[in-house]
C-alpha positions, 0 to 999 in steps of 0.5 A: 359598752366601753369602759376605761381603767377604773370606770364604766362610761356613764355608769359611775353611780351604779358602779360605786353603789355595787362597790359599796355593797361588795364592801359590806358583803366582804365585811360579813353582811350579805347584800343583793342587787338587781340591775334592770335595763333594756338590751344594750344598756350595759348590764353585762358590762356593769357586772363585769366591772363590778365583778373585778371590784369584788375580786380586788376586795378579796372576794371569790367571784363566780359568774353565770348567765341564764340562757333562753334554751335552758329555761326548762332545765332545773337548776341550769344557771345556778349549777353552771355558776357554781360549777356543780359537776359529779366529776369534780375533785371538790367533794362539795361540788361532786356531792351536789352533782350527785344530788342534782342527778336525782337517782334516789328520787326516781319513781318517788311520788313528788320527789323530783319536783314538777313543771313549776316546782323544784325538788327540795333535795337539790335546793338544799344541796345548792344552798349548802354548797353556797354556805360552804363557799362563803365559809371558805372566803367571802363570795360574790355571785354575778348572774346575767340574763336572769329573765331566762333563768329557770324556776329552780335556780330562781327558787335557790336565789329566793331562799338565799335572800331570806338569810343573806344578811348572815353571810359574807355574800354578794348577789348581783343579777341582771335582767331585762324588764320585758318579758316580765316574769318570776325574776321581776316579781322576786326583785320587787317583792323583797323588803326595802332594806334587803335589796337594791334595784338599779334601773339603767336609764339611757346614757345622758347626752354628755355620756354619749358624747364621751363614749363617741369620743372614746370610740372615734378618737375625737369629739363627735361632729354634727353629722355623727352626733345627729346619727348617734341621737337615733340610738336614743342613748343605748350604748350598744347601739352607739358602739355598733353604729360607730363600728359599722361606720369605721368598717366603711371608713366613713368617719373622718378625724379633723381638728379634733372632731370626728364626723361622718363623711356622708349623711345617711339614715340611722339603720336599726340595731339588728341591721348594724349587727348583721352588717358586722357579719358581712365581713366574716368568711362563710365558714366562720358564719356557718360555725357561728350559726351552729354556735347560736343553736347550741346556746349562749355559752357552748364549748369548742368541744361541743361545736366541734362535735356538731360540726364533725370537725377536729377541735384544732381546726376551729381555733382559727375560726374562733379567733377570727370571730373574737377579733371581729367582735362577735365572740369574747374570750371566756376560757373554754366557752364560746360566749357571744359579745351580746345575746342580740348577736346570737339572736341575729344569727339564729333568726337569719335561718329559716324555721326548718333549717333551725329545726334540722340543726337542733336535731343534728345538735341533739344527735351530736351531743347524745353521741358525745355523752352529754347529760340528757338535759342538754340533749332534751333542750335541743330536741324540744327546739327541734320538734317535730323534726326529731322523729325516730331519733327522739323515740329511740333516744327516750327509750334509753334516756327517759329514766335519767332525764326524769330524775333530773328534769321530769317536766322536760321528760313529760314534754318529750314523751308526749311528743314521742307518743304523738309520733308512734302508731297505736300498734307500735310495740315501743308505745307501752314502754313510753307510756310507762315512762310517762306515768313514772315522770308524772309520779315523780313530778307529784302529778299523782292523779295524772300518773294514775290515769296514764297507768290505767290507760296503758294497762288497759291497752298493753299486750306485754305481760312484762309491763303489768306489774310496774303499771299496777305499782304506779297506780298503787303508789299514786293512789296511796300518796294522794291519800286514797289507800282505798283505791290502792287496795282495789288495785292490789286485789286486782294485781294479786288476781292477775295471771300476769303478776309473778308470785313474788310480786303478789307477795309484795303487793299483799305486804303493801295492802297491809299498809293500806288497811292500817291507814284505813284503820282496819287494824285486825285485817292489817295485822292478819295480812301482815302476819301471813305476808311476813311468813311468805316473804321470809320463805321467799327471802324477799326483804322489801315485802318483809320490811312492809309486813314488819312495819305494819305489825310494829305499828299495830302493836305499838297502838294496841300494846306498846312495848318490847315486842313492838319495838323489836318488830320496828327494829327488824324492819329498819335493819332490812336494806334489800336492793329491791327497796326504794331508798325512800322506803328505808327512810320511812322505816327509820323515821317510824323506828325513831318515833317508836323509841320516842314513845318508849322514853328511849330518847337517846336511841331516838336521837341516834336514829334521827341523826343517822337518817338526817343526811339521807332525808335531806338528799332524798326530799319528798314527804320524808323531809317534813316528817324528819323535822316533825319527828325532831320537833316532837322529840324536843317538845316532849323533852322540854326543849321548846325553842329547839322544837320551834326551830325544827318546825320552822325548818320543816314548814317549807317542805311541809307545805310543798309536800302537804304535810304541814298541819302537824308542824303548825300544831306543835308550834301552836301548842308551844305558843298556847303554853307560853301565853302567846295567843296571837301566835297560836291563833295564827298557827291554828288558822294556817293549819286549818287552811292546809290540806294535808293529803298524804297518808303519812300526815294522817297519822299525825292528825291528833296534833291539830286536835290537841292544839285546838283543844288546848286553845279552847281551854286557853280561851276559857271554854273547857267544855268545848275542849272536852267535847272535842276530845271525847268525840275523837276518843270514841269516834277516832281521828280520821280512820284511826281508832281514837282509844288507841291513838289518843291514849296519851291524852288520858290524863287531860281527859280524866281532868276535864271529865271530873271538872264536868262531873263525868266520873263514869267516863273518867274511869274509862279513860283511866283504865285505858291509861292503865292498860297501856302502862301495863304493856310498856312499863315505861316511865311516861306511860306509868306516869299517865296511869298514876296521874289518872288514878291519882285524879280519880282517887284524889290521892296526892301520893299517886300524883307525886308518883306520876311526877317521879315517873315523868321526871325519869322519862323525862317529860317536864311539862307533864311533871309540872302538871302532876305537881300542880294537881298534887298541890291543889289536892294538898291545899284542899286537905289543908296542908298549905306548906306541902302544897306551896312546896309542890307549887314552887316545883311546878313553877320552876319547871314552867319558868324553865319552859317559859310556859307562862299560861300554865304558870298563871293557871297553876297560881290561880288554882292554888290561890283559890285555896289561899296558897301562894308561891314562896318568895319570888325567885329570879326568873331565867326566861329571857327572850333577848340577850345571851341568857336567852340562848338555849344550850343547842344555840350556844353550841351552834354559836361556838361552831359559827365562831370557829368558822364552820358553815351551816352544812359543816355544823349540821354534819358535826351536830348530826342535824339538818342544814335547815335546822342549823340555819333556823338556829343561826337566825334565832341566835342573831334575832335574840342577840340583835345582830345581823351577821355571822361575823358579828356573832363570831366576834361576840363569841370570841370576846366572851371566851377571852373574858372567861380566860384567866389572866396571863401569869407572864 
């Protein structure tokens, strides 16, 4: 499309609108626009002109264009747009490139995403990179041809749009309305205030007339105008028509009018484009056909490799193609002036010729050391011509391809298996790679089935161990440790499994037994395996054995011995251990510290693991956020806990581990008297199907939330029935008397309210046994509170409150004060009761626990005890006073110009958590952007400074 200095012909309104969005983004409030239109209407030209406008405003401008060939390559367009490369001198780009490679996620169940999903680790890396770029300079991303964009790149855009208003960021994407796909749904699903959709219409007759005049040097004459009317206002069509007429010298300029010398029918746009190609030399056309196979933006080096010609010999060919309007200058890349030109070249070849050219291209790219995804794209297009090359290439490249693009790997592996004879010795290895790709994609049942079939047919003893491990991990990850246990027993009895592998299988069997609640067997197997692993010097087996011994000990007798086992396991980092397993051991240790009131140790452990958890992803990411949420919840930092819940829900839903996160949010909502919010979280938790084995260990949280909600609804009998049944029958496979011991004070309280003294004593005894083992303030507090409620002894309840204060567990401390106050009121000691009520209310106010405060007041009012003179409450929900300590620290970092990833590194928390904090801060302050927040922080700091003495 022709554009003149400062304007684009016929698109002045659209240009002005995007320019306004760019100015707003430059000022700090992010904007997004989608440009929609048929091919040839000027989308690309509009992006080019407005990109220049954004650059003139001082924004950093990045360009990208999706390619039809790359639709199955995860993160193809967004990584190209951002310049992600492991070899980059920029540390952020190199780090994102390393995460994109995904080597640490290979073989981790669900870790690499799937055909329709994307691994969260790489999504987080891309989002973090964009936030870093925005912190350096206002950023504008212009992405063309989004109709061809891969799902992973669109997911990154979707996630960006959630918080784009916070950033100095402009996103402008262009796409065709047909075929309707993900990008169309994305652009239409956003709230009206968060996106602009510009639907390009055909040019108006005056605009077409002006375009013709600009191209021909004079106003269009009648014959030219009649021909131009056939273009239906499509500017590309008009331009190609004029270009063809000029090449044929069929336009005559006379008396200021440009007209055609002879009348003729208007050819199709495709014929006009083909007409342009007729004027090129044969070697240029051949090179362009090869370039059309490589894709819309290959490099001269790529083309030279495929044509097997020196790069310098192609420079004249490229220059000729640019001169004739086929290619346009785009640095080191060969970009067709329009994708329709590339399609015309591509479609002109026969299907068999295209397939052979794709194969030759794949071979050349592989020989040149291209990343496996690029080779895979060509091989997918070359089928079935790929043949032997496909099989041989996969045997050497399946591992890195699966790490980066498991869906592509699966497609090619299926093709390769279809090409091999059942007796082909390579078939076993291909089957193994297929099972691993399915495992990495989260297709667990399919991975298990593939491995079983391969195991039944393989004659190579070297494949038995790896195939059995796939079955074990797939079964365990989908919540079937019983099936994993069956497979382990078969593996240990097989002569094809080495003695070392047998020890590792037995160590994992202890984990399966523990997950099934068979604690005595789990402990016995773990103890035996521990000795064998130590004798063999195998750290991987030893870590699993110690992990099980520590977890079992924590349930039965929490204390120093259990903690030392957990610490020993976490210190083991053998090369044979998958990186994800080390994350699991660290998270288990953090939860152990938490239970023993070693809050700082728990914080340090979580801080040390946060970056690895983000880069690895999988179920470990929601587990990390859940651990952080529980730590904050117990310490009374409920807003921080909700922030961690929010940060963990996306990966939690993706990896089937969101019920516990929802339950934490529901507990806080009930305590704060926000019953509608609580019901929403409980409903979402009930609808979720958390199938992962790790999630089982936190099923007590939804139980607690449901029971507390029962009490809030005025149905304490339902809460008591729910908790007593779980205490006696267990939660899932786990024994209730061990995993629910922390609920003993509530069980005693409810039992006494139901005149169930016998069971109340039983619950109190369970609390005493736990406290005797650990001796920690929290556990001692539970024991004292249970006994105080039973004995109706306010002194024991005050001792409990002191223990809770030392732990610290502020909510439990307030409950103990309330219980003691009620007993003192019943003993006609109102002054002391009022003092304790005030202490409880002070804590409840600090927590914003309105429901607990109202319940405490009601219990004491029944005995004619009221609170002292009402004190000013400091539980604001809006304004500066509503910010938590953590939020104030984050706000200071924002004012210092740090990006979310930089803040995360400084505070040793995750980038997602920082993002949630920033969103909460802006919402509390009624702001929309980081610029507004930074301005306010700086203003307040200036107000706090003493006046100058000058």
